[in-house]
All heavy atoms as an XYZ file, in Angstrom:
790
protein
N       0.857     -1.178      0.000
C       0.000      0.000      0.000
C       0.895      1.231      0.000
O       1.790      1.358      0.827
C      -0.889     -0.020      1.248
C      -1.862      1.116      1.294
S      -2.942      1.167      2.748
C      -3.833     -0.342      2.650
N       0.661      2.107     -0.953
C       1.514      3.291     -0.991
C       0.979      4.372     -0.050
O      -0.115      4.272      0.500
C       1.669      3.802     -2.426
C       0.353      4.255     -3.014
O      -0.502      4.746     -2.291
N       0.201      4.091     -4.305
N       1.763      5.424      0.093
C       1.444      6.495      1.062
C       0.118      7.182      0.760
O      -0.649      7.482      1.664
C       2.559      7.540      1.058
C       3.736      7.208      1.926
C       3.403      7.101      3.402
O       2.738      7.994      3.957
O       3.822      6.106      3.993
N      -0.147      7.403     -0.513
C      -1.370      8.125     -0.900
C      -2.620      7.320     -0.538
O      -3.581      7.858      0.017
C      -1.347      8.410     -2.401
C      -2.513      9.248     -2.859
C      -2.455      9.483     -4.360
O      -1.346      9.639     -4.894
O      -3.524      9.494     -4.968
N      -2.589      6.041     -0.831
C      -3.728      5.177     -0.495
C      -3.892      5.102      1.013
O      -5.016      5.157      1.543
C      -3.547      3.770     -1.099
C      -4.640      2.820     -0.631
C      -3.506      3.841     -2.613
N      -2.786      4.991      1.714
C      -2.829      4.931      3.170
C      -3.461      6.188      3.760
O      -4.305      6.117      4.668
C      -1.426      4.730      3.731
C      -1.311      4.636      5.252
C      -2.075      3.417      5.764
C       0.136      4.576      5.665
N      -3.107      7.336      3.226
C      -3.686      8.593      3.719
C      -5.176      8.675      3.418
O      -5.964      9.156      4.234
C      -2.953      9.791      3.095
C      -1.609     10.030      3.705
C      -0.929     11.223      3.080
C       0.466     11.389      3.671
N       1.203     12.476      3.058
N      -5.597      8.182      2.235
C      -7.022      8.179      1.893
C      -7.807      7.274      2.837
O      -8.894      7.607      3.271
C      -7.232      7.724      0.450
C      -7.141      8.870     -0.534
C      -7.572      8.443     -1.893
N      -6.425      7.724     -2.485
C      -6.484      6.955     -3.540
N      -7.621      6.777     -4.147
N      -5.425      6.350     -3.994
N      -7.228      6.119      3.134
C      -7.910      5.191      4.052
C      -8.017      5.812      5.441
O      -9.082      5.787      6.065
C      -7.165      3.836      4.123
C      -7.674      2.982      5.269
C      -7.302      3.094      2.808
N      -6.942      6.370      5.936
C      -6.940      6.922      7.296
C      -7.821      8.158      7.427
O      -8.305      8.450      8.507
C      -5.516      7.251      7.723
C      -4.707      6.009      7.993
C      -3.265      6.323      8.364
O      -2.732      7.373      7.986
N      -2.645      5.411      9.075
N      -8.036      8.870      6.345
C      -8.879     10.066      6.423
C     -10.340      9.767      6.112
O     -11.194     10.650      6.250
C      -8.359     11.136      5.469
O      -8.467     10.680      4.137
N     -10.634      8.554      5.713
C     -12.012      8.164      5.420
C     -12.814      8.103      6.724
O     -12.414      7.432      7.680
C     -12.012      6.792      4.736
C     -13.370      6.417      4.209
O     -14.394      6.811      4.753
N     -13.370      5.640      3.142
N     -13.968      8.781      6.799
C     -14.768      8.725      8.027
C     -15.238      7.309      8.378
O     -15.425      6.979      9.558
C     -15.970      9.620      7.729
C     -15.715     10.281      6.437
C     -14.530      9.661      5.802
N     -15.408      6.481      7.361
C     -15.817      5.091      7.628
C     -14.700      4.321      8.338
O     -14.976      3.438      9.141
C     -16.208      4.395      6.334
C     -17.506      4.908      5.769
C     -17.863      4.221      4.483
C     -19.149      4.843      3.934
N     -19.479      4.306      2.626
N     -13.457      4.652      8.034
C     -12.336      4.010      8.710
C     -12.336      4.382     10.194
O     -12.163      3.520     11.062
C     -11.010      4.420      8.068
C      -9.811      3.878      8.774
C      -9.457      2.550      8.664
C      -9.022      4.704      9.569
C      -8.355      2.041      9.326
C      -7.916      4.211     10.229
C      -7.585      2.878     10.110
N     -12.572      5.661     10.460
C     -12.633      6.099     11.859
C     -13.817      5.446     12.576
O     -13.711      5.067     13.742
C     -12.733      7.619     11.921
C     -11.559      8.372     11.294
C     -11.811      9.866     11.320
C     -10.270      8.022     12.000
N     -14.941      5.309     11.868
C     -16.105      4.631     12.438
C     -15.783      3.165     12.741
O     -16.127      2.653     13.809
C     -17.276      4.720     11.458
C     -18.529      4.023     11.923
C     -19.608      4.014     10.843
O     -19.466      4.715      9.824
O     -20.594      3.291     11.033
N     -15.101      2.514     11.807
C     -14.721      1.111     11.999
C     -13.801      0.943     13.200
O     -14.016      0.072     14.045
C     -14.041      0.574     10.737
C     -13.514     -0.853     10.799
C     -14.666     -1.835     10.962
C     -12.712     -1.172      9.547
N     -12.814      1.803     13.293
C     -11.875      1.723     14.421
C     -12.616      1.955     15.737
O     -12.408      1.222     16.716
C     -10.727      2.743     14.253
C      -9.905      2.862     15.518
C      -9.852      2.362     13.075
N     -13.504      2.951     15.750
C     -14.257      3.253     16.969
C     -15.149      2.073     17.370
O     -15.184      1.677     18.544
C     -15.097      4.516     16.774
C     -15.991      4.831     17.917
N     -15.515      5.311     19.121
C     -17.326      4.692     18.065
C     -16.526      5.466     19.945
N     -17.637      5.101     19.333
N     -15.857      1.507     16.405
C     -16.765      0.397     16.718
C     -16.000     -0.837     17.193
O     -16.421     -1.497     18.151
C     -17.615      0.047     15.498
C     -18.720      1.034     15.249
C     -19.592      0.608     14.086
C     -20.763      1.557     13.938
N     -21.659      1.143     12.854
N     -14.901     -1.159     16.513
C     -14.122     -2.334     16.918
C     -13.533     -2.143     18.311
O     -13.562     -3.068     19.135
C     -12.996     -2.609     15.906
C     -13.477     -3.234     14.632
C     -12.344     -3.450     13.667
C     -11.568     -4.673     14.056
N     -10.571     -5.056     13.046
N     -13.019     -0.973     18.563
C     -12.424     -0.701     19.869
C     -13.476     -0.734     20.971
O     -13.269     -1.345     22.028
C     -11.716      0.671     19.857
O     -10.771      0.687     18.797
C     -11.017      0.937     21.165
N     -14.617     -0.100     20.719
C     -15.679     -0.073     21.727
C     -16.190     -1.470     22.042
O     -16.350     -1.830     23.215
C     -16.852      0.784     21.237
O     -16.454      2.095     21.029
N     -16.436     -2.248     20.990
C     -16.934     -3.608     21.213
C     -15.892     -4.454     21.940
O     -16.225     -5.206     22.864
C     -17.319     -4.262     19.883
C     -17.873     -5.688     19.991
C     -19.184     -5.701     20.777
C     -18.069     -6.288     18.612
N     -14.650     -4.325     21.532
C     -13.590     -5.094     22.185
C     -13.477     -4.786     23.671
O     -13.382     -5.693     24.501
N     -13.528     -3.509     24.006
C     -13.442     -3.137     25.417
C     -14.685     -3.565     26.198
O     -14.577     -4.023     27.347
C     -13.221     -1.637     25.577
C     -11.789     -1.257     25.410
C     -11.233     -0.576     24.381
C     -10.711     -1.571     26.304
N      -9.887     -0.446     24.566
C      -9.536     -1.041     25.747
C     -10.631     -2.257     27.509
C      -8.305     -1.171     26.361
C      -9.387     -2.383     28.129
C      -8.246     -1.846     27.543
N     -15.849     -3.444     25.586
C     -17.081     -3.843     26.270
C     -17.079     -5.338     26.568
O     -17.395     -5.766     27.695
C     -18.298     -3.471     25.435
N     -16.690     -6.139     25.579
C     -16.662     -7.590     25.789
C     -15.576     -7.979     26.792
O     -15.766     -8.886     27.609
C     -16.456     -8.315     24.462
C     -17.595     -8.165     23.454
C     -17.253     -8.872     22.148
C     -18.904     -8.683     24.009
N     -14.462     -7.280     26.744
C     -13.394     -7.543     27.713
C     -13.864     -7.230     29.127
O     -13.616     -7.999     30.066
C     -12.151     -6.694     27.380
O     -11.694     -7.053     26.083
C     -11.053     -6.898     28.394
N     -14.555     -6.117     29.268
C     -15.074     -5.734     30.585
C     -16.061     -6.767     31.119
O     -16.003     -7.149     32.302
C     -15.746     -4.359     30.492
C     -15.577     -3.488     31.691
C     -14.195     -2.896     31.700
C     -16.618     -2.410     31.709
N     -16.951     -7.238     30.257
C     -17.925     -8.251     30.670
C     -17.202     -9.511     31.133
O     -17.518    -10.075     32.187
C     -18.906     -8.570     29.518
C     -19.744     -9.793     29.836
C     -19.793     -7.370     29.224
N     -16.193     -9.941     30.363
C     -15.464    -11.160     30.741
C     -14.693    -10.963     32.040
O     -14.646    -11.867     32.888
C     -14.510    -11.559     29.600
C     -13.963    -12.958     29.750
S     -15.270    -14.184     29.569
C     -14.994    -15.187     31.004
N     -14.117     -9.783     32.224
C     -13.386     -9.526     33.467
C     -14.323     -9.528     34.677
O     -13.970    -10.058     35.741
C     -12.637     -8.195     33.382
C     -11.390     -8.196     32.508
C     -10.840     -6.777     32.388
C     -10.336     -9.137     33.061
N     -15.498     -8.952     34.526
C     -16.471     -8.943     35.634
C     -16.877    -10.374     35.979
O     -16.929    -10.754     37.156
C     -17.696     -8.077     35.276
C     -18.839     -8.314     36.245
C     -17.326     -6.607     35.234
N     -17.156    -11.169     34.947
C     -17.550    -12.562     35.189
C     -16.419    -13.321     35.876
O     -16.623    -13.993     36.897
C     -17.939    -13.249     33.863
C     -19.238    -12.659     33.323
C     -18.062    -14.754     34.047
C     -19.568    -13.098     31.910
N     -15.215    -13.221     35.315
C     -14.100    -13.985     35.842
C     -13.724    -13.540     37.266
O     -13.596    -14.365     38.170
C     -12.885    -13.858     34.920
C     -11.700    -14.632     35.407
C     -11.660    -16.017     35.308
C     -10.626    -13.988     36.003
C     -10.595    -16.739     35.783
C      -9.541    -14.701     36.478
C      -9.530    -16.068     36.360
O      -8.473    -16.778     36.835
N     -13.571    -12.227     37.461
C     -13.169    -11.776     38.788
C     -14.302    -11.885     39.795
O     -14.044    -12.028     40.989
C     -12.582    -10.367     38.732
C     -11.174    -10.406     38.204
C     -10.880     -9.988     36.930
C     -10.147    -10.935     38.982
C      -9.597    -10.076     36.429
C      -8.862    -11.023     38.498
C      -8.590    -10.591     37.222
O      -7.320    -10.703     36.737
N     -15.541    -11.869     39.328
C     -16.667    -12.158     40.221
C     -16.560    -13.573     40.770
O     -16.779    -13.815     41.959
N     -16.182    -14.490     39.884
C     -15.991    -15.876     40.307
C     -14.831    -15.984     41.298
O     -14.942    -16.640     42.337
C     -15.727    -16.753     39.077
C     -15.524    -18.205     39.386
C     -16.582    -19.011     39.766
C     -14.266    -18.775     39.270
C     -16.398    -20.349     40.041
C     -14.064    -20.112     39.546
C     -15.139    -20.902     39.930
N     -13.740    -15.322     40.987
C     -12.577    -15.373     41.881
C     -12.906    -14.740     43.231
O     -12.540    -15.274     44.289
C     -11.358    -14.669     41.224
C     -10.218    -14.506     42.211
C     -10.892    -15.449     40.008
N     -13.626    -13.619     43.218
C     -14.006    -12.979     44.484
C     -14.957    -13.859     45.280
O     -14.866    -13.924     46.513
C     -14.632    -11.614     44.211
C     -13.664    -10.535     43.732
C     -14.421     -9.273     43.346
C     -12.630    -10.237     44.807
N     -15.846    -14.541     44.583
C     -16.750    -15.452     45.285
C     -15.957    -16.592     45.920
O     -16.236    -17.004     47.048
C     -17.807    -16.003     44.348
C     -18.834    -16.874     45.052
S     -20.123    -17.410     43.967
C     -21.225    -16.009     44.137
N     -14.965    -17.083     45.199
C     -14.101    -18.131     45.753
C     -13.353    -17.634     46.984
O     -13.198    -18.362     47.972
C     -13.070    -18.578     44.718
C     -13.411    -19.741     43.836
C     -12.317    -19.972     42.824
C     -13.690    -20.978     44.620
N     -12.893    -16.383     46.926
C     -12.097    -15.843     48.021
C     -12.940    -15.537     49.252
O     -12.509    -15.801     50.374
C     -11.379    -14.575     47.559
N     -14.116    -14.975     49.052
C     -14.889    -14.496     50.198
C     -16.055    -15.384     50.591
O     -16.616    -15.211     51.679
C     -15.394    -13.074     49.915
C     -14.269    -12.103     49.780
C     -13.945    -11.543     48.550
C     -13.499    -11.753     50.880
C     -12.894    -10.658     48.419
C     -12.441    -10.869     50.770
C     -12.135    -10.321     49.534
N     -16.453    -16.283     49.730
C     -17.542    -17.177     50.089
C     -17.361    -18.544     49.444
O     -18.162    -18.976     48.615
C     -18.885    -16.563     49.645
O     -19.942    -17.395     50.029
N     -16.300    -19.233     49.830
C     -16.042    -20.534     49.198
C     -17.125    -21.567     49.505
O     -17.363    -22.478     48.714
C     -14.691    -20.956     49.785
C     -14.522    -20.149     51.014
C     -15.288    -18.891     50.815
N     -17.812    -21.385     50.632
C     -18.856    -22.357     50.992
C     -20.019    -22.296     50.003
O     -20.688    -23.304     49.760
C     -19.355    -22.080     52.405
N     -20.249    -21.112     49.421
C     -21.344    -20.979     48.450
C     -21.099    -21.883     47.247
O     -22.000    -22.596     46.799
C     -21.464    -19.522     47.978
O     -21.677    -18.698     49.115
C     -22.590    -19.344     46.993
N     -19.882    -21.831     46.720
C     -19.573    -22.665     45.562
C     -19.410    -24.135     45.952
O     -19.536    -25.010     45.105
C     -18.308    -22.162     44.867
C     -18.431    -20.792     44.213
C     -17.082    -20.333     43.662
C     -19.467    -20.794     43.119
N     -19.147    -24.379     47.199
C     -18.994    -25.758     47.657
C     -20.292    -26.412     48.096
O     -20.302    -27.577     48.490
N     -21.384    -25.685     48.002
C     -22.676    -26.233     48.396
C     -23.070    -27.365     47.453
O     -23.088    -27.188     46.233
C     -23.767    -25.131     48.339
O     -23.350    -24.036     49.145
C     -25.106    -25.660     48.790
N     -23.375    -28.532     48.006
C     -23.735    -29.660     47.139
C     -25.074    -29.430     46.437
O     -25.979    -28.813     46.982
C     -23.836    -30.842     48.100
C     -23.506    -30.351     49.440
C     -23.336    -28.886     49.413
N     -25.148    -29.935     45.212
C     -26.406    -29.901     44.462
C     -27.035    -31.285     44.573
O     -26.473    -32.258     44.095
C     -26.161    -29.573     42.993
C     -25.810    -28.139     42.659
C     -25.486    -28.005     41.173
C     -26.929    -27.197     43.015
N     -28.155    -31.372     45.205
C     -28.812    -32.668     45.361
C     -28.045    -33.574     46.305
O     -27.302    -33.121     47.176
N     -28.183    -34.875     46.075
C     -27.533    -35.836     46.961
C     -26.230    -36.374     46.390
O     -25.575    -37.206     47.013
C     -28.487    -37.004     47.239
O     -28.832    -37.617     46.015
N     -25.825    -35.897     45.207
C     -24.593    -36.374     44.563
C     -23.373    -35.618     45.043
O     -23.393    -34.944     46.079
N     -22.314    -35.731     44.275
C     -21.064    -35.076     44.635
C     -20.895    -33.722     43.940
O     -19.945    -32.995     44.223
C     -19.851    -35.972     44.296
C     -19.854    -37.197     45.165
C     -19.830    -36.331     42.828
N     -21.813    -33.378     43.032
C     -21.686    -32.113     42.304
C     -22.012    -30.946     43.219
O     -22.956    -30.978     43.992
C     -22.612    -32.086     41.089
C     -22.430    -30.823     40.263
S     -23.542    -30.717     38.875
C     -22.801    -31.863     37.764
N     -21.182    -29.903     43.098
C     -21.412    -28.695     43.893
C     -21.846    -27.549     42.977
O     -21.799    -27.664     41.751
C     -20.123    -28.290     44.630
O     -19.137    -27.980     43.661
C     -19.650    -29.385     45.563
N     -22.231    -26.454     43.562
C     -22.655    -25.276     42.811
C     -21.513    -24.747     41.943
O     -21.731    -24.222     40.853
C     -23.153    -24.178     43.785
C     -23.414    -22.875     43.057
C     -24.401    -24.636     44.519
N     -20.286    -24.917     42.397
C     -19.129    -24.400     41.679
C     -18.937    -25.008     40.293
O     -18.444    -24.330     39.387
N     -19.334    -26.242     40.111
C     -19.128    -26.896     38.804
C     -19.987    -26.261     37.716
O     -19.457    -25.832     36.682
C     -19.343    -28.424     38.913
C     -18.242    -29.004     39.792
C     -19.341    -29.080     37.535
C     -18.417    -30.456     40.146
N     -21.313    -26.143     37.892
C     -22.079    -25.463     36.838
C     -21.697    -23.994     36.669
O     -21.730    -23.463     35.548
C     -23.539    -25.600     37.273
C     -23.549    -26.266     38.570
C     -22.177    -26.703     38.911
N     -21.315    -23.341     37.756
C     -20.877    -21.942     37.643
C     -19.601    -21.864     36.797
O     -19.479    -20.995     35.919
C     -20.673    -21.312     39.036
C     -19.977    -19.966     38.926
C     -21.997    -21.166     39.764
N     -18.678    -22.773     37.023
C     -17.446    -22.809     36.227
C     -17.730    -23.091     34.761
O     -17.140    -22.475     33.871
N     -18.656    -24.006     34.505
C     -19.028    -24.309     33.121
C     -19.667    -23.077     32.473
O     -19.389    -22.756     31.314
C     -19.974    -25.531     33.064
C     -20.558    -25.706     31.677
C     -19.240    -26.785     33.500
N     -20.509    -22.378     33.221
C     -21.137    -21.161     32.687
C     -20.102    -20.085     32.368
O     -20.256    -19.343     31.394
C     -22.179    -20.619     33.669
C     -23.470    -21.427     33.746
C     -24.392    -20.865     34.834
C     -24.183    -21.441     32.410
N     -19.057    -20.004     33.170
C     -18.000    -19.026     32.890
C     -17.300    -19.364     31.576
O     -17.062    -18.490     30.738
C     -17.001    -18.969     34.060
C     -17.671    -18.313     35.262
C     -15.739    -18.213     33.665
C     -16.878    -18.389     36.530
N     -17.017    -20.637     31.380
C     -16.377    -21.058     30.126
C     -17.314    -20.798     28.946
O     -16.901    -20.277     27.904
C     -15.975    -22.542     30.205
C     -14.862    -22.713     31.239
C     -15.544    -23.072     28.850
C     -14.570    -24.147     31.620
N     -18.595    -21.139     29.112
C     -19.559    -20.900     28.031
C     -19.720    -19.413     27.729
O     -19.923    -19.031     26.575
C     -20.910    -21.526     28.387
C     -20.950    -23.050     28.383
C     -22.316    -23.551     28.823
C     -20.585    -23.606     27.026
N     -19.628    -18.590     28.770
C     -19.746    -17.143     28.540
C     -18.607    -16.642     27.654
O     -18.810    -15.742     26.834
C     -19.806    -16.389     29.865
O     -18.558    -16.427     30.516
N     -17.433    -17.233     27.806
C     -16.310    -16.839     26.947
C     -16.595    -17.194     25.491
O     -16.320    -16.404     24.577
C     -15.022    -17.513     27.412
N     -17.194    -18.376     25.277
C     -17.555    -18.764     23.913
C     -18.611    -17.829     23.342
O     -18.559    -17.426     22.184
C     -18.064    -20.212     23.873
C     -16.978    -21.233     24.019
C     -16.918    -22.045     25.143
C     -16.013    -21.395     23.034
C     -15.923    -22.989     25.287
C     -15.014    -22.340     23.164
C     -14.966    -23.140     24.295
N     -19.598    -17.484     24.155
C     -20.675    -16.599     23.701
C     -20.123    -15.215     23.348
O     -20.456    -14.650     22.303
C     -21.788    -16.497     24.768
C     -22.771    -15.386     24.438
C     -22.516    -17.826     24.906
N     -19.268    -14.683     24.204
C     -18.689    -13.368     23.945
C     -17.830    -13.387     22.681
O     -17.860    -12.449     21.883
C     -17.874    -12.892     25.139
C     -18.684    -12.612     26.415
C     -17.757    -12.275     27.567
C     -19.695    -11.522     26.201
N     -17.087    -14.464     22.494
C     -16.298    -14.605     21.271
C     -17.213    -14.681     20.054
O     -16.946    -14.061     19.018
C     -15.408    -15.857     21.347
O     -14.575    -15.753     22.489
C     -14.559    -16.008     20.102
N     -18.308    -15.429     20.182
C     -19.271    -15.524     19.087
C     -19.882    -14.186     18.741
O     -20.096    -13.874     17.562
N     -20.177    -13.386     19.752
C     -20.722    -12.046     19.512
C     -19.727    -11.220     18.701
O     -20.087    -10.562     17.730
C     -21.061    -11.352     20.846
C     -22.271    -12.025     21.494
C     -21.310     -9.864     20.647
C     -22.537    -11.578     22.930
N     -18.463    -11.274     19.092
C     -17.451    -10.501     18.367
C     -17.301    -10.989     16.925
O     -17.257    -10.186     15.989
C     -16.095    -10.550     19.078
C     -15.093     -9.677     18.374
C     -15.047     -8.317     18.641
C     -14.249    -10.190     17.407
C     -14.169     -7.490     17.970
C     -13.369     -9.372     16.724
C     -13.328     -8.034     17.014
O     -12.476     -7.214     16.334
N     -17.258    -12.307     16.750
C     -17.073    -12.861     15.408
C     -18.261    -12.508     14.520
O     -18.085    -12.125     13.352
C     -16.875    -14.400     15.480
C     -16.984    -15.043     14.113
C     -15.548    -14.726     16.126
N     -19.462    -12.603     15.058
C     -20.651    -12.259     14.271
C     -20.613    -10.792     13.835
O     -20.870    -10.473     12.689
C     -21.906    -12.548     15.077
C     -23.185    -12.255     14.325
C     -24.400    -12.684     15.127
N     -25.603    -12.265     14.492
C     -26.239    -12.923     13.534
N     -25.731    -14.064     13.119
N     -27.345    -12.479     13.006
N     -20.286     -9.939     14.763
C     -20.187     -8.514     14.458
C     -19.080     -8.252     13.432
O     -19.245     -7.453     12.516
C     -19.904     -7.780     15.768
C     -20.252     -6.349     15.845
C     -21.665     -6.099     16.187
C     -21.762     -4.666     16.691
N     -23.013     -4.072     16.441
N     -17.945     -8.927     13.598
C     -16.820     -8.737     12.686
C     -17.157     -9.234     11.288
O     -16.805     -8.598     10.295
C     -15.583     -9.455     13.213
N     -17.849    -10.368     11.210
C     -18.163    -10.944      9.904
C     -19.275    -10.210      9.184
O     -19.433    -10.382      7.975
C     -18.535    -12.421     10.048
C     -17.328    -13.275     10.346
O     -16.196    -12.863     10.118
N     -17.563    -14.454     10.874
N     -20.052     -9.447      9.885
C     -21.152     -8.739      9.229
C     -20.824     -7.252      9.109
O     -20.427     -6.778      8.065
C     -22.470     -8.938     10.001
O     -22.295     -8.520     11.350
C     -22.916    -10.390      9.968
N     -20.963     -6.558     10.196
C     -20.834     -5.104     10.173
C     -19.415     -4.634      9.850
O     -19.216     -3.758      9.000
C     -21.268     -4.543     11.520
C     -21.309     -3.049     11.566
C     -21.800     -2.536     12.902
O     -22.367     -3.334     13.679
O     -21.607     -1.356     13.181
N     -18.422     -5.203     10.510
C     -17.050     -4.733     10.320
C     -16.533     -5.066      8.915
O     -15.834     -4.257      8.305
C     -16.121     -5.309     11.371
C     -16.466     -4.913     12.777
C     -16.021     -5.675     13.845
C     -17.242     -3.808     13.050
C     -16.337     -5.327     15.147
C     -17.564     -3.444     14.347
C     -17.110     -4.212     15.397
N     -16.867     -6.247      8.415
C     -16.427     -6.615      7.075
C     -17.068     -5.725      6.012
O     -16.419     -5.370      5.030
C     -16.734     -8.081      6.784
C     -15.672     -9.010      7.334
O     -14.656     -8.504      7.858
O     -15.860    -10.238      7.248
N     -18.340     -5.372      6.206
C     -19.002     -4.473      5.256
C     -18.313     -3.111      5.230
O     -18.034     -2.565      4.159
C     -20.466     -4.279      5.637
C     -21.365     -5.385      5.170
C     -22.813     -5.101      5.540
O     -23.090     -4.334      6.458
N     -23.726     -5.726      4.822
N     -18.060     -2.580      6.415
C     -17.379     -1.289      6.487
C     -15.992     -1.371      5.858
O     -15.577     -0.476      5.119
C     -17.258     -0.842      7.944
C     -18.363      0.042      8.488
C     -18.171      0.266      9.981
C     -18.445      1.349      7.752
N     -15.283     -2.438      6.156
C     -13.941     -2.634      5.609
C     -13.979     -2.695      4.088
O     -13.140     -2.076      3.415
C     -13.336     -3.910      6.194
C     -11.864     -4.004      5.942
O     -11.180     -2.986      5.936
N     -11.391     -5.210      5.725
N     -14.954     -3.415      3.546
C     -15.083     -3.524      2.098
C     -15.374     -2.166      1.469
O     -14.820     -1.818      0.422
C     -16.181     -4.535      1.743
C     -16.241     -4.880      0.282
C     -14.955     -5.546     -0.199
O     -14.299     -6.293      0.523
N     -14.567     -5.250     -1.417
N     -16.243     -1.386      2.112
C     -16.550     -0.045      1.611
C     -15.306      0.843      1.621
O     -15.067      1.605      0.679
C     -17.650      0.595      2.467
C     -19.003     -0.044      2.291
C     -20.022      0.482      3.294
O     -19.719      1.357      4.107
N     -21.223     -0.057      3.235
N     -14.515      0.730      2.669
C     -13.283      1.527      2.764
C     -12.312      1.143      1.649
O     -11.718      2.012      1.004
C     -12.638      1.336      4.159
C     -13.533      1.935      5.236
C     -11.264      1.961      4.191
C     -13.170      1.513      6.641
N     -12.177     -0.146      1.398
C     -11.272     -0.616      0.346
C     -11.739     -0.113     -1.014
O     -10.936      0.368     -1.825
C     -11.165     -2.160      0.371
C     -10.478     -2.688     -0.865
C     -10.452     -2.628      1.627
N     -13.054     -0.214     -1.265
C     -13.587      0.245     -2.550
C     -13.360      1.748     -2.742
O     -13.011      2.185     -3.828
C     -15.085     -0.079     -2.645
C     -15.395     -1.554     -2.714
C     -14.800     -2.231     -3.950
O     -14.768     -1.598     -5.025
O     -14.339     -3.378     -3.817
N     -13.592      2.506     -1.692
C     -13.406      3.958     -1.792
C     -11.929      4.320     -1.928
O     -11.593      5.321     -2.567
C     -14.021      4.649     -0.578
C     -15.536      4.588     -0.595
C     -16.179      5.191      0.646
O     -15.476      5.863      1.427
O     -17.387      4.975      0.826
N     -11.056      3.529     -1.365
C      -9.621      3.810     -1.463
C      -9.095      3.546     -2.872
O      -8.128      4.164     -3.311
C      -8.847      2.980     -0.457
N      -9.746      2.633     -3.593
C      -9.313      2.298     -4.955
C      -9.641      3.404     -5.945
O      -9.032      3.491     -6.991
C      -9.986      0.999     -5.414
C      -9.455     -0.233     -4.737
C     -10.185     -1.462     -5.250
C      -9.708     -2.727     -4.574
N     -10.485     -3.902     -4.997
N     -10.632      4.234     -5.601
C     -11.081      5.272     -6.544
C     -10.098      6.426     -6.633
O      -9.403      6.787     -5.802
C     -12.445      5.804     -6.132
C     -13.505      4.734     -6.192
C     -14.831      5.192     -5.596
O     -14.966      6.318     -5.132
N     -15.800      4.308     -5.598
């Protein structure tokens, strides 16, 4: 990519919109994951008996499904990002590329 094309891309308002949207979504999803993860760690630190409470008459405790939900939340958050990237971000990116070629 030469300097002129690079300057056109960087000055395109759609490029700034794309950067803003990607950054905002990335930080929002990161914040959600940090709250979930550190909420779990804080619960372990300050109320370990809560997670150790048995479910039913078996050996499973509350901590096991909570841990599984934390892992699943990471998959869901990743899926949200990928869906957004494959739809909205790719469209914006394609528009920027087309406008840069002109």
